[in-house]
Structure formats: structure tokens, C-alpha cells
BASE-122270 format. One record per residue: x, y, z of N, C-alpha, C, O in turn; residue in three letters. Coordinates in steps of 0.1 Angstrom, whole numbers, plus 5000, padded with zeros to 4 digits. Layout:
N
<n.xx X | n.yy Y | n.zz Z | ca.xx X | ca.yy Y | ca.zz Z | c.xx X | c.yy Y | c.zz Z | o.xx X | o.yy Y | o.zz Z | aa ALA> $
...
//
This chain:
119
<n.xx 0390 | n.yy 5561 | n.zz 4663 | ca.xx 0402 | ca.yy 5564 | ca.zz 4670 | c.xx 0412 | c.yy 5552 | c.zz 4670 | o.xx 0424 | o.yy 5554 | o.zz 4668 | aa MET> $
<n.xx 0407 | n.yy 5540 | n.zz 4672 | ca.xx 0415 | ca.yy 5528 | ca.zz 4671 | c.xx 0421 | c.yy 5526 | c.zz 4657 | o.xx 0433 | o.yy 5522 | o.zz 4656 | aa ILE> $
<n.xx 0413 | n.yy 5528 | n.zz 4647 | ca.xx 0418 | ca.yy 5527 | ca.zz 4633 | c.xx 0430 | c.yy 5537 | c.zz 4631 | o.xx 0440 | o.yy 5533 | o.zz 4624 | aa SER> $
<n.xx 0428 | n.yy 5549 | n.zz 4635 | ca.xx 0439 | ca.yy 5559 | ca.zz 4633 | c.xx 0451 | c.yy 5555 | c.zz 4641 | o.xx 0462 | o.yy 5557 | o.zz 4635 | aa VAL> $
<n.xx 0450 | n.yy 5550 | n.zz 4653 | ca.xx 0461 | ca.yy 5546 | ca.zz 4661 | c.xx 0468 | c.yy 5534 | c.zz 4654 | o.xx 0480 | o.yy 5534 | o.zz 4653 | aa LEU> $
<n.xx 0461 | n.yy 5524 | n.zz 4649 | ca.xx 0466 | ca.yy 5513 | ca.zz 4642 | c.xx 0474 | c.yy 5517 | c.zz 4629 | o.xx 0485 | o.yy 5513 | o.zz 4627 | aa PHE> $
<n.xx 0468 | n.yy 5526 | n.zz 4622 | ca.xx 0474 | ca.yy 5532 | ca.zz 4610 | c.xx 0487 | c.yy 5539 | c.zz 4613 | o.xx 0497 | o.yy 5537 | o.zz 4606 | aa LEU> $
<n.xx 0487 | n.yy 5547 | n.zz 4623 | ca.xx 0499 | ca.yy 5554 | ca.zz 4627 | c.xx 0510 | c.yy 5545 | c.zz 4632 | o.xx 0522 | o.yy 5546 | o.zz 4628 | aa PHE> $
<n.xx 0506 | n.yy 5535 | n.zz 4640 | ca.xx 0516 | ca.yy 5525 | ca.zz 4645 | c.xx 0522 | c.yy 5517 | c.zz 4633 | o.xx 0534 | o.yy 5514 | o.zz 4633 | aa THR> $
<n.xx 0513 | n.yy 5513 | n.zz 4624 | ca.xx 0518 | ca.yy 5506 | ca.zz 4612 | c.xx 0528 | c.yy 5514 | c.zz 4604 | o.xx 0538 | o.yy 5509 | o.zz 4599 | aa SER> $
<n.xx 0525 | n.yy 5526 | n.zz 4601 | ca.xx 0534 | ca.yy 5535 | ca.zz 4593 | c.xx 0547 | c.yy 5537 | c.zz 4601 | o.xx 0557 | o.yy 5536 | o.zz 4594 | aa ILE> $
<n.xx 0546 | n.yy 5539 | n.zz 4614 | ca.xx 0558 | ca.yy 5541 | ca.zz 4621 | c.xx 0567 | c.yy 5528 | c.zz 4621 | o.xx 0579 | o.yy 5529 | o.zz 4620 | aa LEU> $
<n.xx 0560 | n.yy 5517 | n.zz 4623 | ca.xx 0567 | ca.yy 5504 | ca.zz 4623 | c.xx 0574 | c.yy 5501 | c.zz 4610 | o.xx 0586 | o.yy 5497 | o.zz 4609 | aa GLY> $
<n.xx 0567 | n.yy 5504 | n.zz 4599 | ca.xx 0573 | ca.yy 5502 | ca.zz 4586 | c.xx 0585 | c.yy 5511 | c.zz 4584 | o.xx 0595 | o.yy 5508 | o.zz 4578 | aa TYR> $
<n.xx 0583 | n.yy 5524 | n.zz 4588 | ca.xx 0594 | ca.yy 5534 | ca.zz 4587 | c.xx 0607 | c.yy 5529 | c.zz 4594 | o.xx 0618 | o.yy 5531 | o.zz 4589 | aa GLY> $
<n.xx 0605 | n.yy 5524 | n.zz 4606 | ca.xx 0617 | ca.yy 5519 | ca.zz 4613 | c.xx 0623 | c.yy 5507 | c.zz 4606 | o.xx 0635 | o.yy 5507 | o.zz 4605 | aa VAL> $
<n.xx 0615 | n.yy 5498 | n.zz 4601 | ca.xx 0620 | ca.yy 5486 | ca.zz 4594 | c.xx 0627 | c.yy 5491 | c.zz 4581 | o.xx 0639 | o.yy 5487 | o.zz 4579 | aa TYR> $
<n.xx 0621 | n.yy 5500 | n.zz 4574 | ca.xx 0627 | ca.yy 5505 | ca.zz 4561 | c.xx 0640 | c.yy 5512 | c.zz 4563 | o.xx 0650 | o.yy 5510 | o.zz 4555 | aa TRP> $
<n.xx 0641 | n.yy 5520 | n.zz 4574 | ca.xx 0653 | ca.yy 5528 | ca.zz 4576 | c.xx 0664 | c.yy 5520 | c.zz 4583 | o.xx 0676 | o.yy 5524 | o.zz 4581 | aa SER> $
<n.xx 0661 | n.yy 5510 | n.zz 4590 | ca.xx 0671 | ca.yy 5503 | ca.zz 4598 | c.xx 0674 | c.yy 5488 | c.zz 4595 | o.xx 0685 | o.yy 5483 | o.zz 4597 | aa SER> $
<n.xx 0664 | n.yy 5481 | n.zz 4589 | ca.xx 0666 | ca.yy 5467 | ca.zz 4587 | c.xx 0664 | c.yy 5462 | c.zz 4573 | o.xx 0667 | o.yy 5450 | o.zz 4570 | aa TYR> $
<n.xx 0659 | n.yy 5470 | n.zz 4564 | ca.xx 0657 | ca.yy 5465 | ca.zz 4550 | c.xx 0670 | c.yy 5464 | c.zz 4543 | o.xx 0677 | o.yy 5473 | o.zz 4540 | aa ASP> $
<n.xx 0674 | n.yy 5451 | n.zz 4541 | ca.xx 0687 | ca.yy 5448 | ca.zz 4535 | c.xx 0688 | c.yy 5453 | c.zz 4520 | o.xx 0699 | o.yy 5455 | o.zz 4516 | aa MET> $
<n.xx 0677 | n.yy 5455 | n.zz 4514 | ca.xx 0678 | ca.yy 5459 | ca.zz 4500 | c.xx 0682 | c.yy 5474 | c.zz 4499 | o.xx 0686 | o.yy 5479 | o.zz 4488 | aa GLU> $
<n.xx 0682 | n.yy 5481 | n.zz 4510 | ca.xx 0686 | ca.yy 5495 | ca.zz 4510 | c.xx 0701 | c.yy 5497 | c.zz 4513 | o.xx 0706 | o.yy 5508 | o.zz 4512 | aa ARG> $
<n.xx 0708 | n.yy 5486 | n.zz 4515 | ca.xx 0722 | ca.yy 5487 | ca.zz 4519 | c.xx 0730 | c.yy 5491 | c.zz 4506 | o.xx 0728 | o.yy 5486 | o.zz 4495 | aa LEU> $
<n.xx 0739 | n.yy 5500 | n.zz 4508 | ca.xx 0747 | ca.yy 5505 | ca.zz 4496 | c.xx 0758 | c.yy 5495 | c.zz 4492 | o.xx 0765 | o.yy 5490 | o.zz 4500 | aa PRO> $
<n.xx 0758 | n.yy 5492 | n.zz 4479 | ca.xx 0768 | ca.yy 5483 | ca.zz 4474 | c.xx 0780 | c.yy 5492 | c.zz 4470 | o.xx 0778 | o.yy 5502 | o.zz 4464 | aa LYS> $
<n.xx 0792 | n.yy 5486 | n.zz 4472 | ca.xx 0804 | ca.yy 5494 | ca.zz 4469 | c.xx 0812 | c.yy 5487 | c.zz 4458 | o.xx 0807 | o.yy 5485 | o.zz 4447 | aa GLY> $
<n.xx 0824 | n.yy 5483 | n.zz 4461 | ca.xx 0833 | ca.yy 5477 | ca.zz 4452 | c.xx 0831 | c.yy 5461 | c.zz 4452 | o.xx 0831 | o.yy 5455 | o.zz 4462 | aa THR> $
<n.xx 0830 | n.yy 5456 | n.zz 4440 | ca.xx 0829 | ca.yy 5441 | ca.zz 4439 | c.xx 0842 | c.yy 5435 | c.zz 4443 | o.xx 0853 | o.yy 5439 | o.zz 4438 | aa LEU> $
<n.xx 0842 | n.yy 5425 | n.zz 4453 | ca.xx 0854 | ca.yy 5419 | ca.zz 4458 | c.xx 0855 | c.yy 5404 | c.zz 4455 | o.xx 0865 | o.yy 5398 | o.zz 4455 | aa ILE> $
<n.xx 0843 | n.yy 5398 | n.zz 4452 | ca.xx 0843 | ca.yy 5384 | ca.zz 4449 | c.xx 0830 | c.yy 5380 | c.zz 4442 | o.xx 0820 | o.yy 5387 | o.zz 4443 | aa ALA> $
<n.xx 0831 | n.yy 5370 | n.zz 4434 | ca.xx 0820 | ca.yy 5365 | ca.zz 4426 | c.xx 0822 | c.yy 5350 | c.zz 4424 | o.xx 0832 | o.yy 5345 | o.zz 4419 | aa GLU> $
<n.xx 0811 | n.yy 5342 | n.zz 4427 | ca.xx 0812 | ca.yy 5328 | ca.zz 4426 | c.xx 0798 | c.yy 5323 | c.zz 4421 | o.xx 0788 | o.yy 5328 | o.zz 4425 | aa GLU> $
<n.xx 0799 | n.yy 5313 | n.zz 4412 | ca.xx 0787 | ca.yy 5307 | ca.zz 4407 | c.xx 0785 | c.yy 5293 | c.zz 4413 | o.xx 0795 | o.yy 5286 | o.zz 4415 | aa THR> $
<n.xx 0773 | n.yy 5289 | n.zz 4415 | ca.xx 0770 | ca.yy 5276 | ca.zz 4421 | c.xx 0774 | c.yy 5265 | c.zz 4412 | o.xx 0775 | o.yy 5267 | o.zz 4399 | aa SER> $
<n.xx 0777 | n.yy 5253 | n.zz 4417 | ca.xx 0782 | ca.yy 5242 | ca.zz 4408 | c.xx 0773 | c.yy 5239 | c.zz 4396 | o.xx 0778 | o.yy 5235 | o.zz 4386 | aa PRO> $
<n.xx 0760 | n.yy 5240 | n.zz 4398 | ca.xx 0750 | ca.yy 5237 | ca.zz 4387 | c.xx 0747 | c.yy 5249 | c.zz 4379 | o.xx 0738 | o.yy 5248 | o.zz 4371 | aa ASP> $
<n.xx 0753 | n.yy 5260 | n.zz 4382 | ca.xx 0752 | ca.yy 5273 | ca.zz 4375 | c.xx 0738 | c.yy 5279 | c.zz 4377 | o.xx 0734 | o.yy 5288 | o.zz 4369 | aa LYS> $
<n.xx 0731 | n.yy 5275 | n.zz 4387 | ca.xx 0718 | ca.yy 5281 | ca.zz 4390 | c.xx 0719 | c.yy 5295 | c.zz 4396 | o.xx 0711 | o.yy 5304 | o.zz 4393 | aa THR> $
<n.xx 0728 | n.yy 5297 | n.zz 4405 | ca.xx 0730 | ca.yy 5310 | ca.zz 4412 | c.xx 0744 | c.yy 5316 | c.zz 4410 | o.xx 0753 | o.yy 5309 | o.zz 4409 | aa TYR> $
<n.xx 0744 | n.yy 5329 | n.zz 4411 | ca.xx 0757 | ca.yy 5336 | ca.zz 4411 | c.xx 0756 | c.yy 5345 | c.zz 4424 | o.xx 0746 | o.yy 5352 | o.zz 4426 | aa THR> $
<n.xx 0767 | n.yy 5345 | n.zz 4431 | ca.xx 0768 | ca.yy 5353 | ca.zz 4443 | c.xx 0779 | c.yy 5363 | c.zz 4441 | o.xx 0790 | o.yy 5360 | o.zz 4438 | aa LEU> $
<n.xx 0775 | n.yy 5376 | n.zz 4443 | ca.xx 0785 | ca.yy 5387 | ca.zz 4442 | c.xx 0787 | c.yy 5393 | c.zz 4456 | o.xx 0777 | o.yy 5397 | o.zz 4462 | aa LYS> $
<n.xx 0799 | n.yy 5395 | n.zz 4460 | ca.xx 0802 | ca.yy 5402 | ca.zz 4473 | c.xx 0808 | c.yy 5415 | c.zz 4470 | o.xx 0817 | o.yy 5417 | o.zz 4462 | aa ALA> $
<n.xx 0804 | n.yy 5425 | n.zz 4478 | ca.xx 0808 | ca.yy 5439 | ca.zz 4477 | c.xx 0813 | c.yy 5444 | c.zz 4491 | o.xx 0808 | o.yy 5439 | o.zz 4501 | aa TYR> $
<n.xx 0822 | n.yy 5453 | n.zz 4490 | ca.xx 0825 | ca.yy 5461 | ca.zz 4503 | c.xx 0817 | c.yy 5473 | c.zz 4502 | o.xx 0814 | o.yy 5479 | o.zz 4492 | aa THR> $
<n.xx 0812 | n.yy 5477 | n.zz 4514 | ca.xx 0804 | ca.yy 5489 | ca.zz 4515 | c.xx 0810 | c.yy 5498 | c.zz 4525 | o.xx 0813 | o.yy 5494 | o.zz 4536 | aa SER> $
<n.xx 0811 | n.yy 5511 | n.zz 4522 | ca.xx 0816 | ca.yy 5521 | ca.zz 4532 | c.xx 0805 | c.yy 5531 | c.zz 4533 | o.xx 0802 | o.yy 5539 | o.zz 4523 | aa ASP> $
<n.xx 0798 | n.yy 5532 | n.zz 4544 | ca.xx 0787 | ca.yy 5541 | ca.zz 4546 | c.xx 0792 | c.yy 5555 | c.zz 4551 | o.xx 0784 | o.yy 5564 | o.zz 4553 | aa ALA> $
<n.xx 0805 | n.yy 5557 | n.zz 4552 | ca.xx 0810 | ca.yy 5571 | ca.zz 4556 | c.xx 0821 | c.yy 5570 | c.zz 4565 | o.xx 0826 | o.yy 5560 | o.zz 4569 | aa GLY> $
<n.xx 0826 | n.yy 5582 | n.zz 4569 | ca.xx 0838 | ca.yy 5583 | ca.zz 4578 | c.xx 0836 | c.yy 5578 | c.zz 4592 | o.xx 0846 | o.yy 5574 | o.zz 4598 | aa ALA> $
<n.xx 0824 | n.yy 5577 | n.zz 4597 | ca.xx 0822 | ca.yy 5573 | ca.zz 4610 | c.xx 0819 | c.yy 5558 | c.zz 4612 | o.xx 0816 | o.yy 5553 | o.zz 4623 | aa THR> $
<n.xx 0819 | n.yy 5551 | n.zz 4601 | ca.xx 0816 | ca.yy 5536 | ca.zz 4601 | c.xx 0827 | c.yy 5528 | c.zz 4595 | o.xx 0836 | o.yy 5533 | o.zz 4588 | aa THR> $
<n.xx 0827 | n.yy 5516 | n.zz 4598 | ca.xx 0837 | ca.yy 5506 | ca.zz 4593 | c.xx 0832 | c.yy 5500 | c.zz 4580 | o.xx 0820 | o.yy 5502 | o.zz 4577 | aa SER> $
<n.xx 0841 | n.yy 5493 | n.zz 4573 | ca.xx 0836 | ca.yy 5486 | ca.zz 4561 | c.xx 0827 | c.yy 5475 | c.zz 4564 | o.xx 0828 | o.yy 5469 | o.zz 4575 | aa TYR> $
<n.xx 0818 | n.yy 5472 | n.zz 4555 | ca.xx 0809 | ca.yy 5460 | ca.zz 4556 | c.xx 0810 | c.yy 5452 | c.zz 4544 | o.xx 0814 | o.yy 5457 | o.zz 4533 | aa SER> $
<n.xx 0806 | n.yy 5439 | n.zz 4545 | ca.xx 0806 | ca.yy 5431 | ca.zz 4533 | c.xx 0791 | c.yy 5427 | c.zz 4531 | o.xx 0783 | o.yy 5424 | o.zz 4540 | aa VAL> $
<n.xx 0787 | n.yy 5429 | n.zz 4518 | ca.xx 0773 | ca.yy 5426 | ca.zz 4514 | c.xx 0774 | c.yy 5416 | c.zz 4502 | o.xx 0782 | o.yy 5418 | o.zz 4493 | aa ILE> $
<n.xx 0766 | n.yy 5406 | n.zz 4503 | ca.xx 0765 | ca.yy 5396 | ca.zz 4492 | c.xx 0752 | c.yy 5396 | c.zz 4486 | o.xx 0741 | o.yy 5396 | o.zz 4493 | aa ALA> $
<n.xx 0751 | n.yy 5396 | n.zz 4473 | ca.xx 0739 | ca.yy 5396 | ca.zz 4465 | c.xx 0738 | c.yy 5384 | c.zz 4457 | o.xx 0747 | o.yy 5380 | o.zz 4450 | aa GLU> $
<n.xx 0726 | n.yy 5377 | n.zz 4458 | ca.xx 0723 | ca.yy 5365 | ca.zz 4451 | c.xx 0715 | c.yy 5368 | c.zz 4438 | o.xx 0705 | o.yy 5375 | o.zz 4439 | aa LEU> $
<n.xx 0719 | n.yy 5362 | n.zz 4427 | ca.xx 0712 | ca.yy 5363 | ca.zz 4414 | c.xx 0709 | c.yy 5349 | c.zz 4410 | o.xx 0717 | o.yy 5340 | o.zz 4411 | aa SER> $
<n.xx 0697 | n.yy 5347 | n.zz 4404 | ca.xx 0693 | ca.yy 5335 | ca.zz 4398 | c.xx 0697 | c.yy 5335 | c.zz 4383 | o.xx 0693 | o.yy 5344 | o.zz 4376 | aa SER> $
<n.xx 0703 | n.yy 5325 | n.zz 4378 | ca.xx 0707 | ca.yy 5324 | ca.zz 4364 | c.xx 0697 | c.yy 5317 | c.zz 4355 | o.xx 0698 | o.yy 5318 | o.zz 4343 | aa ASN> $
<n.xx 0688 | n.yy 5309 | n.zz 4362 | ca.xx 0679 | ca.yy 5301 | ca.zz 4354 | c.xx 0664 | c.yy 5306 | c.zz 4354 | o.xx 0657 | o.yy 5303 | o.zz 4345 | aa LYS> $
<n.xx 0661 | n.yy 5313 | n.zz 4365 | ca.xx 0647 | ca.yy 5319 | ca.zz 4366 | c.xx 0649 | c.yy 5334 | c.zz 4367 | o.xx 0657 | o.yy 5339 | o.zz 4374 | aa VAL> $
<n.xx 0640 | n.yy 5341 | n.zz 4359 | ca.xx 0640 | ca.yy 5355 | ca.zz 4359 | c.xx 0634 | c.yy 5360 | c.zz 4372 | o.xx 0622 | o.yy 5359 | o.zz 4375 | aa THR> $
<n.xx 0643 | n.yy 5365 | n.zz 4381 | ca.xx 0639 | ca.yy 5371 | ca.zz 4393 | c.xx 0649 | c.yy 5382 | c.zz 4397 | o.xx 0661 | o.yy 5381 | o.zz 4393 | aa ARG> $
<n.xx 0644 | n.yy 5391 | n.zz 4405 | ca.xx 0652 | ca.yy 5402 | ca.zz 4410 | c.xx 0663 | c.yy 5397 | c.zz 4419 | o.xx 0660 | o.yy 5388 | o.zz 4428 | aa LYS> $
<n.xx 0675 | n.yy 5402 | n.zz 4418 | ca.xx 0686 | ca.yy 5397 | ca.zz 4427 | c.xx 0683 | c.yy 5403 | c.zz 4441 | o.xx 0676 | o.yy 5413 | o.zz 4442 | aa SER> $
<n.xx 0688 | n.yy 5396 | n.zz 4451 | ca.xx 0685 | ca.yy 5400 | ca.zz 4465 | c.xx 0698 | c.yy 5399 | c.zz 4473 | o.xx 0706 | o.yy 5391 | o.zz 4471 | aa LYS> $
<n.xx 0698 | n.yy 5408 | n.zz 4483 | ca.xx 0709 | ca.yy 5407 | ca.zz 4493 | c.xx 0707 | c.yy 5396 | c.zz 4503 | o.xx 0696 | o.yy 5396 | o.zz 4509 | aa ILE> $
<n.xx 0716 | n.yy 5387 | n.zz 4505 | ca.xx 0714 | ca.yy 5376 | ca.zz 4514 | c.xx 0724 | c.yy 5376 | c.zz 4525 | o.xx 0723 | o.yy 5368 | o.zz 4534 | aa ILE> $
<n.xx 0734 | n.yy 5385 | n.zz 4525 | ca.xx 0745 | ca.yy 5385 | ca.zz 4535 | c.xx 0749 | c.yy 5399 | c.zz 4538 | o.xx 0752 | o.yy 5407 | o.zz 4529 | aa TYR> $
<n.xx 0750 | n.yy 5403 | n.zz 4551 | ca.xx 0754 | ca.yy 5416 | ca.zz 4555 | c.xx 0762 | c.yy 5414 | c.zz 4568 | o.xx 0757 | o.yy 5410 | o.zz 4578 | aa PHE> $
<n.xx 0775 | n.yy 5418 | n.zz 4568 | ca.xx 0783 | ca.yy 5417 | ca.zz 4580 | c.xx 0791 | c.yy 5430 | c.zz 4581 | o.xx 0798 | o.yy 5434 | o.zz 4572 | aa GLN> $
<n.xx 0790 | n.yy 5436 | n.zz 4593 | ca.xx 0797 | ca.yy 5448 | ca.zz 4596 | c.xx 0812 | c.yy 5445 | c.zz 4601 | o.xx 0814 | o.yy 5434 | o.zz 4606 | aa TYR> $
<n.xx 0821 | n.yy 5454 | n.zz 4599 | ca.xx 0835 | ca.yy 5453 | ca.zz 4603 | c.xx 0842 | c.yy 5442 | c.zz 4595 | o.xx 0850 | o.yy 5435 | o.zz 4602 | aa LYS> $
<n.xx 0839 | n.yy 5440 | n.zz 4583 | ca.xx 0846 | ca.yy 5431 | ca.zz 4574 | c.xx 0849 | c.yy 5438 | c.zz 4561 | o.xx 0842 | o.yy 5447 | o.zz 4557 | aa GLU> $
<n.xx 0860 | n.yy 5434 | n.zz 4555 | ca.xx 0863 | ca.yy 5440 | ca.zz 4542 | c.xx 0867 | c.yy 5429 | c.zz 4532 | o.xx 0870 | o.yy 5433 | o.zz 4520 | aa SER> $
<n.xx 0867 | n.yy 5416 | n.zz 4536 | ca.xx 0870 | ca.yy 5406 | ca.zz 4526 | c.xx 0859 | c.yy 5396 | c.zz 4526 | o.xx 0851 | o.yy 5395 | o.zz 4536 | aa ASN> $
<n.xx 0857 | n.yy 5389 | n.zz 4515 | ca.xx 0847 | ca.yy 5378 | ca.zz 4514 | c.xx 0853 | c.yy 5365 | c.zz 4509 | o.xx 0859 | o.yy 5365 | o.zz 4498 | aa ALA> $
<n.xx 0850 | n.yy 5355 | n.zz 4516 | ca.xx 0854 | ca.yy 5341 | ca.zz 4512 | c.xx 0841 | c.yy 5334 | c.zz 4509 | o.xx 0833 | o.yy 5332 | o.zz 4518 | aa SER> $
<n.xx 0839 | n.yy 5331 | n.zz 4496 | ca.xx 0827 | ca.yy 5324 | ca.zz 4492 | c.xx 0830 | c.yy 5310 | c.zz 4487 | o.xx 0839 | o.yy 5308 | o.zz 4479 | aa ILE> $
<n.xx 0823 | n.yy 5300 | n.zz 4493 | ca.xx 0826 | ca.yy 5286 | ca.zz 4488 | c.xx 0812 | c.yy 5279 | c.zz 4488 | o.xx 0805 | o.yy 5279 | o.zz 4497 | aa ARG> $
<n.xx 0809 | n.yy 5274 | n.zz 4476 | ca.xx 0797 | ca.yy 5266 | ca.zz 4474 | c.xx 0799 | c.yy 5252 | c.zz 4479 | o.xx 0809 | o.yy 5245 | o.zz 4474 | aa TRP> $
<n.xx 0792 | n.yy 5247 | n.zz 4489 | ca.xx 0793 | ca.yy 5234 | ca.zz 4494 | c.xx 0786 | c.yy 5224 | c.zz 4485 | o.xx 0791 | o.yy 5213 | o.zz 4483 | aa GLN> $
<n.xx 0775 | n.yy 5228 | n.zz 4479 | ca.xx 0767 | ca.yy 5220 | ca.zz 4469 | c.xx 0759 | c.yy 5230 | c.zz 4461 | o.xx 0762 | o.yy 5242 | o.zz 4461 | aa ASP> $
<n.xx 0750 | n.yy 5225 | n.zz 4453 | ca.xx 0742 | ca.yy 5233 | ca.zz 4444 | c.xx 0734 | c.yy 5244 | c.zz 4451 | o.xx 0730 | o.yy 5254 | o.zz 4445 | aa ASP> $
<n.xx 0730 | n.yy 5242 | n.zz 4464 | ca.xx 0721 | ca.yy 5251 | ca.zz 4470 | c.xx 0726 | c.yy 5256 | c.zz 4484 | o.xx 0719 | o.yy 5262 | o.zz 4492 | aa SER> $
<n.xx 0739 | n.yy 5252 | n.zz 4488 | ca.xx 0744 | ca.yy 5256 | ca.zz 4501 | c.xx 0757 | c.yy 5264 | c.zz 4498 | o.xx 0766 | o.yy 5259 | o.zz 4492 | aa THR> $
<n.xx 0758 | n.yy 5276 | n.zz 4504 | ca.xx 0770 | ca.yy 5284 | ca.zz 4502 | c.xx 0775 | c.yy 5288 | c.zz 4516 | o.xx 0767 | o.yy 5290 | o.zz 4525 | aa VAL> $
<n.xx 0788 | n.yy 5290 | n.zz 4517 | ca.xx 0794 | ca.yy 5294 | ca.zz 4529 | c.xx 0801 | c.yy 5307 | c.zz 4526 | o.xx 0810 | o.yy 5308 | o.zz 4518 | aa ILE> $
<n.xx 0797 | n.yy 5318 | n.zz 4533 | ca.xx 0803 | ca.yy 5331 | ca.zz 4531 | c.xx 0809 | c.yy 5335 | c.zz 4544 | o.xx 0802 | o.yy 5337 | o.zz 4554 | aa ILE> $
<n.xx 0822 | n.yy 5336 | n.zz 4545 | ca.xx 0829 | ca.yy 5340 | ca.zz 4557 | c.xx 0825 | c.yy 5332 | c.zz 4569 | o.xx 0822 | o.yy 5337 | o.zz 4579 | aa ASN> $
<n.xx 0825 | n.yy 5319 | n.zz 4567 | ca.xx 0821 | ca.yy 5309 | ca.zz 4577 | c.xx 0806 | c.yy 5309 | c.zz 4581 | o.xx 0803 | o.yy 5304 | o.zz 4592 | aa ASN> $
<n.xx 0798 | n.yy 5315 | n.zz 4574 | ca.xx 0783 | ca.yy 5315 | ca.zz 4576 | c.xx 0777 | c.yy 5307 | c.zz 4565 | o.xx 0778 | o.yy 5310 | o.zz 4553 | aa VAL> $
<n.xx 0770 | n.yy 5296 | n.zz 4569 | ca.xx 0764 | ca.yy 5287 | ca.zz 4560 | c.xx 0750 | c.yy 5291 | c.zz 4557 | o.xx 0742 | o.yy 5293 | o.zz 4566 | aa GLU> $
<n.xx 0746 | n.yy 5293 | n.zz 4544 | ca.xx 0733 | ca.yy 5296 | ca.zz 4540 | c.xx 0728 | c.yy 5287 | c.zz 4530 | o.xx 0735 | o.yy 5282 | o.zz 4521 | aa LEU> $
<n.xx 0715 | n.yy 5284 | n.zz 4530 | ca.xx 0708 | ca.yy 5275 | ca.zz 4521 | c.xx 0700 | c.yy 5284 | c.zz 4511 | o.xx 0691 | o.yy 5291 | o.zz 4516 | aa HIS> $
<n.xx 0703 | n.yy 5282 | n.zz 4499 | ca.xx 0696 | ca.yy 5290 | ca.zz 4488 | c.xx 0683 | c.yy 5284 | c.zz 4484 | o.xx 0681 | o.yy 5272 | o.zz 4485 | aa MET> $
<n.xx 0674 | n.yy 5293 | n.zz 4480 | ca.xx 0674 | ca.yy 5307 | ca.zz 4478 | c.xx 0668 | c.yy 5315 | c.zz 4490 | o.xx 0667 | o.yy 5327 | o.zz 4489 | aa PRO> $
<n.xx 0664 | n.yy 5309 | n.zz 4501 | ca.xx 0656 | ca.yy 5316 | ca.zz 4511 | c.xx 0663 | c.yy 5321 | c.zz 4523 | o.xx 0658 | o.yy 5330 | o.zz 4530 | aa ASN> $
<n.xx 0675 | n.yy 5315 | n.zz 4527 | ca.xx 0681 | ca.yy 5320 | ca.zz 4539 | c.xx 0689 | c.yy 5333 | c.zz 4537 | o.xx 0695 | o.yy 5335 | o.zz 4526 | aa GLU> $
<n.xx 0690 | n.yy 5341 | n.zz 4547 | ca.xx 0698 | ca.yy 5353 | ca.zz 4547 | c.xx 0705 | c.yy 5354 | c.zz 4560 | o.xx 0702 | o.yy 5348 | o.zz 4570 | aa LYS> $
<n.xx 0716 | n.yy 5362 | n.zz 4560 | ca.xx 0724 | ca.yy 5365 | ca.zz 4572 | c.xx 0725 | c.yy 5380 | c.zz 4573 | o.xx 0730 | o.yy 5386 | o.zz 4564 | aa TYR> $
<n.xx 0721 | n.yy 5385 | n.zz 4585 | ca.xx 0723 | ca.yy 5399 | ca.zz 4588 | c.xx 0728 | c.yy 5400 | c.zz 4602 | o.xx 0722 | o.yy 5396 | o.zz 4611 | aa ASP> $
<n.xx 0740 | n.yy 5405 | n.zz 4603 | ca.xx 0747 | ca.yy 5405 | ca.zz 4616 | c.xx 0738 | c.yy 5412 | c.zz 4627 | o.xx 0740 | o.yy 5409 | o.zz 4639 | aa TYR> $
<n.xx 0730 | n.yy 5422 | n.zz 4623 | ca.xx 0721 | ca.yy 5429 | ca.zz 4633 | c.xx 0711 | c.yy 5420 | c.zz 4639 | o.xx 0706 | o.yy 5424 | o.zz 4650 | aa ARG> $
<n.xx 0709 | n.yy 5408 | n.zz 4634 | ca.xx 0699 | ca.yy 5399 | ca.zz 4640 | c.xx 0706 | c.yy 5387 | c.zz 4646 | o.xx 0699 | o.yy 5378 | o.zz 4651 | aa HIS> $
<n.xx 0719 | n.yy 5386 | n.zz 4645 | ca.xx 0727 | ca.yy 5374 | ca.zz 4651 | c.xx 0731 | c.yy 5378 | c.zz 4665 | o.xx 0740 | o.yy 5385 | o.zz 4667 | aa ASP> $
<n.xx 0724 | n.yy 5371 | n.zz 4675 | ca.xx 0726 | ca.yy 5374 | ca.zz 4689 | c.xx 0741 | c.yy 5371 | c.zz 4693 | o.xx 0746 | o.yy 5378 | o.zz 4701 | aa LYS> $
<n.xx 0746 | n.yy 5360 | n.zz 4688 | ca.xx 0760 | ca.yy 5357 | ca.zz 4692 | c.xx 0770 | c.yy 5367 | c.zz 4687 | o.xx 0779 | o.yy 5371 | o.zz 4695 | aa GLU> $
<n.xx 0768 | n.yy 5372 | n.zz 4675 | ca.xx 0777 | ca.yy 5383 | ca.zz 4670 | c.xx 0775 | c.yy 5396 | c.zz 4677 | o.xx 0785 | o.yy 5403 | o.zz 4680 | aa LYS> $
<n.xx 0763 | n.yy 5399 | n.zz 4681 | ca.xx 0760 | ca.yy 5411 | ca.zz 4688 | c.xx 0766 | c.yy 5412 | c.zz 4702 | o.xx 0769 | o.yy 5422 | o.zz 4707 | aa LEU> $
<n.xx 0769 | n.yy 5400 | n.zz 4708 | ca.xx 0775 | ca.yy 5399 | ca.zz 4721 | c.xx 0789 | c.yy 5402 | c.zz 4721 | o.xx 0795 | o.yy 5407 | o.zz 4731 | aa LYS> $
<n.xx 0796 | n.yy 5400 | n.zz 4710 | ca.xx 0811 | ca.yy 5402 | ca.zz 4709 | c.xx 0815 | c.yy 5417 | c.zz 4708 | o.xx 0827 | o.yy 5420 | o.zz 4708 | aa GLN> $
//
């Protein structure tokens, strides 16, 4: 009985994560900005995303590695934005719309930013 309950809870938990928080499922729209890191290791592409008539535009940024073969990943997601300002501070630090991220491991998702959620 405990095993079945654990399995059910795990499947339900993954389903909620997959449908609500998995950044790789975010729809990419129109490319609005593209910048390469100073040492040419990374390329960051920003897109506007429109999920439909009842939502506002969002900005999604996708990081690609130019030197190591790896799948590109979404590292930035901000709701109610339609422009992207990308500035590389150094070879591994990028600022996207005033959010500083250290590559390749940091991500920004407005849904997890408590300061932004309070506004």
C-alpha cells in the first residue's frame, strides 16, 4: 500500500512540475535579440512568447554552447515583458533585463522570484 501511494504521489508531483514549472516546455516565439559571449563560448537568444489571448507577452532566453556539444537550454523566463536587453559582463556572466546570471548553471524564472511575485 505504501509503495502504491509513493508511486502515485511521485507521478502526480512530476505531472505538476512538467505542466507548470518545466522551462523547456515554454513556447518560443519571435527572435528579438541574440548575443555571443566575449570568448565566443556561449550564444544567448531571446524570444518573445505569446501563449494566447488571455496572457501577456513573455521573454524567454535560450543558452547554446558553441564549444561543447550540448543541448541548448532555457535560462531566463519573465512574464509581462516584450523586449530583451542582453549584455555580457564577462565570459561567463550575462545580464538579461537587469537580471545577472552566471553561465552555464544559473537560471531565472519569474515564478520562483519572491520579490517579483510580490509586485
